[in-house]
Every structure is written in structure tokens, then in C-alpha cells.
C-alpha positions as semicolon CSV with decimal commas, in nm:
position;residue;x (nm);y (nm);z (nm)
1;X;-0,170;-3,428;-0,916
2;X;-0,262;-3,253;-0,590
3;X;-0,145;-2,915;-0,466
4;X;-0,214;-2,728;-0,144
5;X;-0,301;-2,356;-0,132
6;X;-0,265;-2,208;0,218
7;X;-0,285;-1,823;0,195
8;X;-0,621;-1,688;0,305
9;X;-0,621;-1,404;0,051
10;X;-0,517;-1,616;-0,247
11;X;-0,785;-1,590;-0,518
12;X;-1,016;-1,389;-0,295
13;X;-1,058;-1,113;-0,552
14;X;-0,950;-1,313;-0,857
15;X;-1,096;-1,666;-0,829
16;X;-0,982;-1,736;-1,184
17;X;-0,647;-1,827;-1,030
18;X;-0,807;-2,146;-0,903
19;X;-0,943;-2,208;-1,254
20;X;-0,588;-2,181;-1,393
21;X;-0,470;-2,444;-1,148
22;X;-0,759;-2,678;-1,225
23;X;-0,724;-2,623;-1,601
24;X;-0,361;-2,733;-1,564
25;X;-0,492;-3,066;-1,435
26;X;-0,426;-3,000;-1,068
27;X;-0,651;-3,100;-0,779
28;X;-0,652;-2,810;-0,533
29;X;-0,658;-2,863;-0,157
30;X;-0,757;-2,536;0,010
31;X;-0,707;-2,389;0,355
32;X;-1,066;-2,370;0,476
33;X;-0,988;-2,280;0,838
34;X;-0,977;-1,903;0,799
35;X;-0,647;-1,901;0,990
36;X;-0,278;-1,978;0,949
37;X;-0,244;-2,356;0,940
38;X;-0,079;-2,530;1,231
39;X;0,198;-2,782;1,180
40;X;-0,047;-3,068;1,234
41;X;-0,295;-2,922;0,985
42;X;-0,017;-2,874;0,730
43;X;0,092;-3,237;0,765
44;X;-0,263;-3,358;0,718
45;X;-0,329;-3,152;0,405
46;X;0,008;-3,179;0,230
47;X;0,061;-3,554;0,270
48;X;0,009;-3,646;-0,097
49;X;0,063;-3,306;-0,262
50;X;0,320;-3,242;-0,536
51;X;0,317;-2,867;-0,485
52;X;0,212;-2,594;-0,248
53;X;0,134;-2,224;-0,274
54;X;0,248;-2,120;0,071
55;X;0,172;-1,825;0,296
56;X;0,323;-1,791;0,643
57;X;0,222;-2,141;0,750
58;X;0,500;-2,373;0,881
59;X;0,707;-2,562;0,627
60;X;0,971;-2,705;0,857
61;X;1,156;-3,035;0,833
62;X;0,875;-3,219;1,008
63;X;0,612;-3,091;0,763
64;X;0,839;-3,164;0,467
65;X;0,889;-3,519;0,595
66;X;0,512;-3,564;0,584
67;X;0,509;-3,469;0,214
68;X;0,714;-3,732;0,029
69;X;0,570;-3,636;-0,311
70;X;0,640;-3,262;-0,278
71;X;0,829;-3,113;-0,574
72;X;0,763;-2,740;-0,560
73;X;0,698;-2,467;-0,302
74;X;0,570;-2,138;-0,443
75;X;0,590;-1,875;-0,169
76;X;0,305;-1,624;-0,180
77;X;0,526;-1,337;-0,067
78;X;0,900;-1,294;-0,025
79;X;0,996;-1,411;0,325
80;X;1,131;-1,766;0,332
81;X;1,192;-1,795;0,706
82;X;0,900;-2,038;0,752
83;X;1,058;-2,285;0,507
84;X;1,338;-2,527;0,594
85;X;1,545;-2,438;0,290
86;X;1,824;-2,687;0,364
87;X;1,581;-2,978;0,371
88;X;1,404;-2,854;0,060
89;X;1,736;-2,825;-0,124
90;X;1,846;-3,171;-0,012
91;X;1,518;-3,311;-0,140
92;X;1,543;-3,126;-0,472
93;X;1,224;-2,930;-0,399
94;X;1,207;-2,608;-0,601
95;X;1,139;-2,297;-0,391
96;X;1,019;-1,971;-0,550
97;X;0,886;-1,639;-0,424
98;X;0,695;-1,338;-0,557
99;X;0,964;-1,071;-0,541
100;X;0,834;-0,715;-0,576
101;X;0,467;-0,809;-0,595
102;X;0,367;-0,655;-0,262
103;X;0,635;-0,390;-0,206
104;X;0,412;-0,087;-0,257
105;X;0,128;-0,233;-0,054
106;X;0,352;-0,305;0,246
107;X;0,516;0,037;0,220
108;X;0,175;0,206;0,218
109;X;0,075;0,014;0,529
110;X;0,398;0,100;0,709
111;X;0,325;0,469;0,650
112;X;-0,036;0,417;0,757
113;X;0,085;0,266;1,085
114;X;0,325;0,555;1,141
115;X;0,046;0,807;1,096
116;X;-0,203;0,604;1,299
117;X;0,032;0,572;1,597
118;X;0,175;0,925;1,581
119;X;-0,165;1,092;1,543
120;X;-0,348;0,847;1,774
121;X;-0,604;0,780;1,503
122;X;-0,746;0,463;1,657
123;X;-0,773;0,615;2,005
124;X;-0,944;0,928;1,871
125;X;-1,183;0,722;1,661
126;X;-1,277;0,510;1,962
127;X;-1,342;0,818;2,177
128;X;-1,551;0,979;1,904
129;X;-1,768;0,667;1,879
130;X;-1,839;0,719;2,249
131;X;-1,947;1,080;2,171
132;X;-1,632;1,214;2,335
133;X;-1,515;1,513;2,131
134;X;-1,227;1,605;2,364
135;X;-0,902;1,705;2,200
136;X;-0,616;1,454;2,206
137;X;-0,266;1,587;2,143
138;X;-0,041;1,377;1,922
139;X;0,296;1,412;1,748
140;X;0,413;1,507;1,399
141;X;0,542;1,296;1,114
142;X;0,636;1,575;0,873
143;X;0,999;1,684;0,891
144;X;1,107;1,411;1,133
145;X;1,378;1,146;1,097
146;X;1,291;0,800;0,967
147;X;1,517;0,501;1,022
148;X;1,472;0,211;0,782
149;X;1,623;-0,123;0,881
150;X;1,631;-0,325;0,561
151;X;1,665;-0,117;0,245
152;X;1,546;-0,379;0,002
153;X;1,248;-0,350;-0,233
154;X;1,000;-0,259;0,043
155;X;1,244;-0,038;0,235
156;X;1,315;0,160;-0,082
157;X;0,941;0,211;-0,136
158;X;0,911;0,342;0,220
159;X;1,205;0,577;0,162
160;X;1,035;0,724;-0,145
161;X;0,722;0,791;0,058
162;X;0,926;0,957;0,332
163;X;1,038;1,221;0,083
164;X;0,678;1,340;0,056
165;X;0,687;1,412;0,430
166;X;1,019;1,596;0,397
167;X;1,181;1,346;0,632
168;X;1,548;1,282;0,688
169;X;1,609;0,915;0,608
170;X;1,866;0,692;0,776
171;X;1,894;0,332;0,662
172;X;2,076;0,008;0,731
173;X;2,116;-0,291;0,504
174;X;2,384;-0,558;0,483
175;X;2,370;-0,529;0,103
176;X;2,410;-0,154;0,067
177;X;2,301;0,013;-0,257
178;X;2,531;0,316;-0,279
179;X;2,384;0,448;-0,602
180;X;2,026;0,435;-0,478
181;X;2,114;0,591;-0,144
182;X;2,306;0,877;-0,306
183;X;2,032;0,940;-0,561
184;X;1,766;0,954;-0,291
185;X;1,952;1,137;-0,015
186;X;1,958;0,838;0,222
187;X;2,226;0,830;0,492
188;X;2,383;0,498;0,583
189;X;2,371;0,420;0,956
190;X;2,412;0,120;1,179
191;X;2,117;-0,017;1,376
192;X;2,225;0,141;1,706
193;X;2,255;0,485;1,545
194;X;1,910;0,448;1,393
195;X;1,766;0,353;1,730
196;X;1,927;0,658;1,892
197;X;1,848;0,917;1,625
198;X;1,530;0,821;1,443
199;X;1,182;0,936;1,539
200;X;1,024;0,655;1,337
201;X;1,201;0,317;1,310
202;X;1,056;0,079;1,054
203;X;1,167;-0,282;1,004
204;X;1,190;-0,435;0,656
205;X;1,458;-0,701;0,705
206;X;1,436;-1,071;0,637
207;X;1,436;-1,286;0,950
208;X;1,761;-1,479;0,997
209;X;1,916;-1,649;1,300
210;X;2,158;-1,355;1,323
211;X;1,894;-1,081;1,346
212;X;1,633;-1,255;1,558
213;X;1,543;-1,009;1,837
214;X;1,760;-0,741;1,674
215;X;1,533;-0,491;1,849
216;X;1,594;-0,597;2,207
217;X;1,586;-0,430;2,547
218;X;1,923;-0,261;2,492
219;X;1,819;-0,107;2,161
220;X;1,478;-0,006;2,294
221;X;1,664;0,175;2,571
222;X;1,853;0,375;2,306
223;X;1,530;0,508;2,152
224;X;1,383;0,848;2,215
225;X;1,083;0,868;2,445
226;X;0,895;1,003;2,141
227;X;1,011;0,719;1,911
228;X;0,768;0,498;1,723
229;X;0,858;0,143;1,617
230;X;0,693;-0,006;1,308
231;X;0,714;-0,374;1,216
232;X;0,557;-0,509;0,898
233;X;0,832;-0,769;0,841
234;X;0,855;-1,054;1,094
235;X;0,756;-1,065;1,461
236;X;1,076;-1,234;1,574
237;X;1,285;-0,936;1,467
238;X;1,167;-0,784;1,795
239;X;1,202;-0,909;2,151
240;X;0,831;-0,876;2,221
241;X;0,864;-0,907;2,599
242;X;1,109;-0,616;2,603
243;X;0,888;-0,411;2,369
244;X;0,584;-0,480;2,582
245;X;0,767;-0,350;2,889
246;X;0,879;-0,037;2,702
247;X;0,525;0,034;2,584
248;X;0,365;-0,028;2,924
249;X;0,617;0,201;3,090
250;X;0,584;0,465;2,811
251;X;0,959;0,453;2,747
252;X;0,880;0,494;2,377
253;X;0,581;0,672;2,227
254;X;0,423;0,373;2,059
255;X;0,437;0,093;1,805
256;X;0,258;-0,016;1,491
257;X;0,278;-0,393;1,457
258;X;0,141;-0,598;1,169
259;X;0,340;-0,905;1,270
260;X;0,399;-1,096;1,592
261;X;0,609;-1,398;1,685
262;X;0,284;-1,586;1,746
263;X;-0,028;-1,468;1,568
264;X;-0,250;-1,366;1,732
265;X;-0,028;-1,284;2,033
266;X;-0,117;-1,480;2,344
267;X;-0,019;-1,210;2,597
268;X;-0,342;-1,032;2,695
269;X;-0,164;-0,708;2,781
270;X;-0,122;-0,628;2,410
271;X;-0,495;-0,587;2,366
272;X;-0,529;-0,320;2,633
273;X;-0,252;-0,085;2,524
274;X;-0,358;0,247;2,374
275;X;-0,013;0,321;2,229
276;X;-0,013;0,024;1,992
277;X;-0,188;-0,017;1,658
278;X;-0,213;-0,386;1,570
279;X;-0,252;-0,556;1,234
280;X;-0,336;-0,915;1,141
281;X;-0,035;-0,968;0,912
282;X;-0,230;-0,787;0,643
283;X;0,011;-0,523;0,512
284;X;0,029;-0,692;0,172
285;X;-0,344;-0,763;0,155
286;X;-0,461;-0,519;-0,109
287;X;-0,655;-0,616;-0,418
288;X;-0,364;-0,520;-0,642
289;X;-0,091;-0,690;-0,441
290;X;-0,282;-1,014;-0,383
291;X;-0,367;-1,037;-0,752
292;X;-0,004;-0,988;-0,851
293;X;0,128;-1,225;-0,585
294;X;-0,131;-1,485;-0,681
295;X;-0,051;-1,464;-1,051
296;X;0,324;-1,485;-0,987
297;X;0,282;-1,776;-0,743
298;X;0,074;-1,973;-0,994
299;X;0,324;-1,900;-1,273
300;X;0,610;-2,013;-1,049
301;X;0,435;-2,329;-0,934
302;X;0,331;-2,441;-1,282
303;X;0,684;-2,376;-1,410
304;X;0,848;-2,572;-1,129
305;X;0,605;-2,862;-1,169
306;X;0,692;-2,871;-1,539
307;X;0,337;-2,787;-1,646
308;X;0,385;-2,436;-1,788
């Protein structure tokens, strides 16, 4: 029985995960490209596979149609927006995810991006490497207002970290946890209010058709000139063309982006901006998180294939 493993970090620090799969009698097809697989590459590799451990590679109806033997999709992460869930359900394909495995890692990275953008860490580092010891003025994080859009597992981890910076926390979530918010001093706010009031706006929402481009030109126009936007969730939550204009024109202070609609982004302007810190969709890529995600994904796949 063949399975496909697409995530680049899967088993990188714990190769015994591959041994578990092989010991279960599975033939493993690996992503050897060093990149996210294209639709064509997915179709080629998954054609006769019964299962897949899936990263952010496409698993749309066309890819699923190319995999007639597929029985189980084990998402290496929590976002399911790259999977055609309706087709999977109609086909009886089990879909699982690794809830909670990477929450702390992503929250750490979101805070790292906030600090890097606010304190111009990358710009200062680059100048220092050119022997330029001139002072660069930046802005504070401590005591400011953080707006969290998506107060799920990751958003809650970010909120806990904000307390250490004595920040006021505003949050929005369609499934509001009153008890958690009250216990942690979090104020409920709608997205427009967060955009108007927050100094740091961080996105931790799942991507749905309803919230695609939820941060658009109108909401960017609501933000303070000193506002910083952080996105470690999904690129399509943001209208990237509108954000690019706002950053070029310095209408907001900056952005920390670990995700883009297309990765890497094709627009060359991104690479020349000094008010953006970019990531390669790596917020969950810590040794601890990848080990936990990998273990959970293997457990889920073996269970759904009826092997465990």
C-alpha cells in the first residue's frame, strides 16, 4: 500500500517517523522537490496512493480525481482550506488534522514578527553587516494594543504572550469563548474596531470563502499609520495588492508575513520593501512542533487506514 508524504519538514528531525510508516507495511512516496508540490506534481505522485500526509500542497477536486485509491488524508497542521472537503466526504475519504500541535510555535513566531517589524531588526542587522552603526529609531511593543483576529488555539497562545508585554488585547472570533476572554482580560471587538484601534493586528483565522480578503483596502485605510499587520495564517486573508500599496505609501508602519497567496510571491516589489519581514510559511517549523505534528499525522493516518 502506497502513501504520499508532502511536507518538507516531516521527519526532518525525527526520521523514525518514516520507519513507523514502513514498519506498518506502507511504501512511502516522498516530496523530493524541496518546494510545495504543484497540482501536476501532486497528480503524478498520488495516482496509486491509499493515503497522504499533506502539507499546504493542493488537494482539490482535480487532484482527488487523480487518486482513485485514496482513503485517508492526514493534514500536517490544522488548516484544511487546501483540501476539497466536499469531494473527500462524497468519496468517503477520511480527513484528519493535528489540532494543537503547532499552536505555541506559531504564536512564538507571530510575536517574533511583531518585534522584528516594530524594532526594525532585519533592517538594523543589514546595516550593521555593512559596518553602518547609525542609530535607527523604531517603535514600542510594550504597553500597546494588540488585536487578534481568530481567538482559537493559536490566537489564545498569542494572547497569553501579550500579557507579558502588558498589552491591551482586543479579539474577534465567530465562536466566542466568554469564559476564556473574561479570565484573561480580553475585550471582544469586531474586525473594523480592531483595525481602527489596535497597534498590532495579528491574523489567526481559518480561510473560508466568507473571509477571503477580510483585510482589504477599506480596512487598511482604518488602520493607524503606526499599525503593524501580522499574518501567520493564510495569505488569502489579505488583499495583497491593497497591502502592497499601503506599505509602499507608508500608510501603515509595516507588516510581518509568513504566508502569501502564492508562495513565493511573484510581485518583485515585495522583495525591496524595508517595512516588511517575510517568512517562508515556517511559523510552525520548530523541532518540537514538527515532531508533534509528525507523530499525530502518522497516528491519524494509520488509524484511518485501519492499520493502527
